[in-house]
C-alpha positions, 0 to 999 in steps of 0.5 A: 500499499506504501508503494501505491501511495507513492506512485500516486504522490500521496501519503498513506495513513495507516489505521487500526480498524480495532478488528475485522468486523469494523473493516466494512462499516469503516469503509461505508462511513468513510472512516477509510478510503481503501482497505487492505485486508484478508478478505473474501469477495462474496456476493453479499459483501459485494452489495455494500463495498467494491472490491477493486483488486486482489493483492494476494491470490494465496490458497487456503492453507490447513496446519495440524500438529505433527503427532496427529498423523493428518496426511497431505490432502488436496480436498476439504473431504479428506478432514470431514470427520476430523475436528477442525478449527476456523475463525468464527464467521470467516469464509473458511467455516463456509468452505468447510460447511460446504465441503461437509454437506457435499459428502 
């Protein structure tokens, strides 16, 4: 974001949102001009805010304890039946729920 500001000839002013749940309301009220966050573009969010670009196209990563003996896998159905933790209200929870329903 600092590099973008330099190219535009403006100084970036970083603000702490106080938590993920404050990002969209802060954009809506004008507290922020832009937000740089790991936020997925969903149809619901697109009705409220504009997703103008992506700065990271990383894949969803899952980690485990070494002693859990979870074998490498490429689809989420491989962890169905296991206890999996994910951030409440995140799209990771939605992805896990959808994979579970598909079985």
